[in-house]
C-alpha positions as semicolon CSV with decimal commas, in nm:
position;residue;x (nm);y (nm);z (nm)
1;M;3,994;-4,765;0,910
2;M;3,619;-4,737;0,940
3;K;3,427;-4,505;0,709
4;N;3,168;-4,272;0,857
5;H;2,832;-4,341;0,693
6;A;2,637;-4,109;0,919
7;L;2,326;-3,939;0,791
8;P;2,347;-3,566;0,714
9;S;2,300;-3,349;1,016
10;R;1,970;-3,174;1,081
11;A;2,132;-2,838;0,998
12;S;2,252;-2,974;0,661
13;R;1,903;-3,099;0,576
14;I;1,744;-2,764;0,670
15;C;2,005;-2,572;0,469
16;G;1,949;-2,797;0,167
17;A;1,572;-2,753;0,192
18;A;1,614;-2,375;0,210
19;V;1,830;-2,371;-0,103
20;F;1,578;-2,591;-0,287
21;A;1,289;-2,363;-0,182
22;A;1,475;-2,050;-0,291
23;V;1,553;-2,195;-0,633
24;S;1,198;-2,329;-0,675
25;C;1,043;-1,992;-0,586
26;A;1,271;-1,805;-0,825
27;L;1,180;-2,017;-1,127
28;P;0,811;-1,918;-1,161
29;A;0,897;-1,551;-1,114
30;H;1,152;-1,575;-1,394
31;A;0,906;-1,755;-1,621
32;Q;0,653;-1,474;-1,578
33;D;0,911;-1,200;-1,636
34;D;0,831;-1,159;-2,008
35;T;0,710;-0,803;-1,945
36;S;1,036;-0,664;-1,809
37;G;1,183;-0,373;-1,999
38;G;0,866;-0,279;-2,185
39;T;0,604;-0,011;-2,148
40;L;0,233;0,034;-2,185
41;L;0,162;0,371;-2,345
42;I;-0,186;0,514;-2,306
43;E;-0,264;0,836;-2,488
44;L;-0,581;1,041;-2,450
45;N;-0,634;1,110;-2,818
46;T;-0,967;1,294;-2,847
47;V;-1,286;1,381;-2,663
48;S;-1,611;1,456;-2,842
49;D;-1,967;1,526;-2,736
50;N;-2,202;1,253;-2,850
51;N;-2,578;1,274;-2,773
52;G;-2,529;1,435;-2,431
53;N;-2,234;1,212;-2,344
54;C;-1,862;1,275;-2,363
55;R;-1,682;1,015;-2,571
56;M;-1,318;0,972;-2,475
57;T;-1,090;0,806;-2,729
58;F;-0,763;0,650;-2,617
59;M;-0,476;0,501;-2,815
60;A;-0,308;0,216;-2,626
61;Q;0,026;0,070;-2,733
62;N;0,151;-0,240;-2,559
63;Q;0,528;-0,219;-2,607
64;Y;0,597;-0,539;-2,416
65;E;0,688;-0,862;-2,596
66;T;0,384;-1,035;-2,447
67;E;0,011;-0,973;-2,492
68;I;-0,172;-0,809;-2,205
69;E;-0,484;-1,023;-2,193
70;Q;-0,686;-0,775;-1,988
71;A;-0,616;-0,425;-1,862
72;V;-0,871;-0,244;-1,645
73;F;-0,788;0,092;-1,490
74;E;-0,960;0,279;-1,208
75;T;-1,014;0,617;-1,371
76;V;-1,111;0,946;-1,207
77;I;-1,265;1,226;-1,411
78;L;-1,189;1,573;-1,272
79;T;-1,374;1,890;-1,369
80;T;-1,202;2,201;-1,501
81;T;-1,212;2,334;-1,142
82;G;-1,047;2,019;-1,003
83;E;-1,350;1,852;-0,846
84;V;-1,401;1,478;-0,877
85;A;-1,688;1,426;-1,121
86;R;-1,669;1,047;-1,172
87;L;-1,488;0,739;-1,060
88;S;-1,510;0,458;-1,314
89;L;-1,340;0,143;-1,439
90;F;-1,210;0,168;-1,797
91;D;-1,166;-0,178;-1,948
92;F;-0,904;-0,161;-2,222
93;Q;-0,961;-0,533;-2,287
94;S;-0,687;-0,728;-2,463
95;L;-0,378;-0,537;-2,579
96;P;-0,164;-0,741;-2,820
97;A;0,213;-0,696;-2,814
98;A;0,356;-0,431;-3,046
99;K;0,018;-0,331;-3,192
100;P;-0,171;-0,008;-3,123
101;R;-0,535;-0,033;-3,020
102;V;-0,805;0,236;-2,996
103;R;-1,051;0,220;-2,709
104;Q;-1,351;0,449;-2,653
105;F;-1,544;0,521;-2,336
106;D;-1,867;0,721;-2,309
107;L;-1,929;0,930;-1,998
108;A;-2,307;0,954;-1,966
109;D;-2,465;1,295;-1,914
110;M;-2,133;1,478;-1,918
111;A;-2,011;1,749;-2,152
112;C;-1,651;1,718;-2,265
113;A;-1,596;2,090;-2,193
114;D;-1,650;2,013;-1,822
115;I;-1,354;1,772;-1,808
116;G;-1,024;1,922;-1,696
117;R;-0,814;1,618;-1,613
118;V;-0,828;1,240;-1,622
119;L;-0,646;1,050;-1,348
120;I;-0,548;0,685;-1,385
121;N;-0,583;0,612;-1,015
122;G;-0,459;0,255;-1,030
123;T;-0,488;-0,081;-1,197
124;A;-0,798;-0,285;-1,112
125;T;-0,701;-0,581;-1,334
126;C;-0,390;-0,665;-1,533
127;T;-0,359;-1,016;-1,674
128;V;-0,054;-1,145;-1,861
129;E;-0,011;-1,512;-1,954
130;G;-0,315;-1,606;-1,748
131;A;-0,187;-1,454;-1,423
132;A;-0,209;-1,122;-1,241
133;S;0,073;-0,889;-1,344
134;D;0,211;-0,549;-1,244
135;A;0,299;-0,466;-1,608
136;C;0,001;-0,230;-1,641
137;E;0,131;-0,021;-1,354
138;T;0,511;-0,040;-1,349
139;G;0,553;0,025;-1,722
140;L;0,262;0,267;-1,761
141;E;0,332;0,584;-1,960
142;L;0,059;0,844;-2,003
143;K;0,022;1,134;-2,243
144;S;-0,248;1,350;-2,394
145;R;-0,279;1,501;-2,741
146;I;-0,545;1,746;-2,624
147;D;-0,595;2,010;-2,355
148;V;-0,740;1,755;-2,112
149;E;-0,448;1,635;-1,901
150;L;-0,396;1,260;-1,848
151;L;-0,207;1,175;-1,532
152;G;-0,140;0,881;-1,307
């Protein structure tokens, strides 16, 4: 009896390549998944007038297991009557895992009494383990200790 030593069919080769590609694509995503299950808590802690500027103080707590190397948020300042007063980028810089950090931002020529709400409009930059990440958006929790509302 003669054995069949035929090469794999074209369909078998394509199917094998598809399985290899699927497994290869899944591995990097899994390796970057160190931020699953955590949160990034940003709290508007205080506002204070400072030489004609409003100084906003935030407490940020990275509750992921991995450092957020850079977090920059597109931030909208709304007046007490709901009008957009400013659109700015707030750079929270590096946020180490499991450690609270305080960040301050000065709004030039603006009185704190004129601010009604602060809107985190989106994430401009979020870097985790040297790569872009959605951790700053998907796990974002916002709260305010003061009358100025923080929303997103």
